[in-house]
C-alpha positions as CSV (number, residue, x, y, z in Angstrom):
1,M,206.3,-55.8,-136.5
2,Y,205.3,-58.4,-139.2
3,P,204.3,-61.1,-136.9
4,R,202.2,-58.5,-135.1
5,I,200.2,-57.7,-138.2
6,R,199.5,-61.6,-139.0
7,D,198.4,-62.0,-135.4
8,L,196.0,-59.4,-135.3
9,R,194.5,-60.6,-138.7
10,E,194.0,-64.2,-137.1
11,D,193.0,-62.9,-133.8
12,H,190.1,-61.1,-136.1
13,D,189.3,-64.4,-137.9
14,L,190.4,-62.5,-141.2
15,T,192.2,-64.0,-144.4
16,Q,194.9,-62.3,-146.3
17,T,192.6,-62.0,-149.1
18,Q,190.1,-60.3,-147.0
19,V,192.2,-58.0,-145.4
20,A,194.0,-57.2,-148.8
21,K,190.6,-56.4,-150.4
22,T,190.1,-53.8,-147.4
23,L,193.4,-52.3,-148.0
24,G,192.6,-52.3,-152.1
25,M,195.7,-54.7,-153.0
26,S,196.3,-58.0,-154.0
27,Q,196.7,-61.1,-151.5
28,T,200.6,-61.4,-152.9
29,G,201.4,-58.1,-152.0
30,Y,199.8,-58.1,-148.5
31,S,201.5,-61.5,-147.8
32,K,204.9,-59.8,-148.5
33,Y,203.9,-57.4,-145.5
34,E,203.3,-60.1,-143.2
35,T,206.7,-62.1,-144.0
36,G,208.4,-58.7,-143.8
37,E,209.7,-59.2,-147.6
38,N,208.3,-55.9,-148.2
39,D,208.2,-52.6,-145.7
40,I,204.6,-51.3,-145.0
41,P,203.9,-47.9,-146.6
42,T,202.6,-45.3,-144.0
43,A,199.2,-45.0,-145.8
44,V,198.9,-49.1,-145.2
45,L,199.8,-48.7,-141.5
46,I,196.9,-46.1,-141.0
47,K,194.6,-48.5,-142.7
48,L,195.5,-51.4,-140.7
49,A,195.7,-49.4,-137.3
50,R,191.9,-48.3,-138.2
51,L,191.0,-51.9,-139.1
52,Y,192.2,-53.4,-135.7
53,K,191.1,-50.1,-133.9
54,T,195.0,-50.0,-132.7
55,S,197.6,-47.5,-132.9
56,I,200.5,-47.3,-135.3
57,D,203.1,-47.8,-132.3
58,F,201.3,-51.1,-131.6
59,L,201.6,-52.3,-135.1
60,L,205.3,-51.3,-135.0
61,G,205.9,-52.8,-131.8
62,E,207.0,-49.6,-130.3
63,T,204.2,-50.6,-127.5
64,D,202.6,-53.5,-126.3
65,D,199.2,-51.5,-125.4
66,P,197.0,-51.9,-128.4
67,K,194.7,-49.1,-127.4
68,P,194.8,-46.2,-129.5
69,P,196.1,-42.8,-127.9
70,R,193.2,-40.6,-127.1
71,K,192.7,-37.9,-129.3
72,R,194.1,-34.1,-128.0
73,I,192.0,-31.5,-128.1
74,P,194.3,-28.6,-129.2
75,K,194.8,-25.6,-126.7
76,N,193.9,-22.1,-128.0
């Protein structure tokens, strides 16, 4: 999982500092997510998925499909 968020960041030509600012945290704190030193909280995973327009499953390595799932329309 952790190399995937680094790869996404690099693919989008972003620095750790830029991503950290978007997440409202320090670069050092964000760096610990990329290295696996700290687990990524759910709220941060949601923000990263939105930033990169992908799914949390992709970030977690549960799928290799980076496309976010389509939103389901609830049935009455």
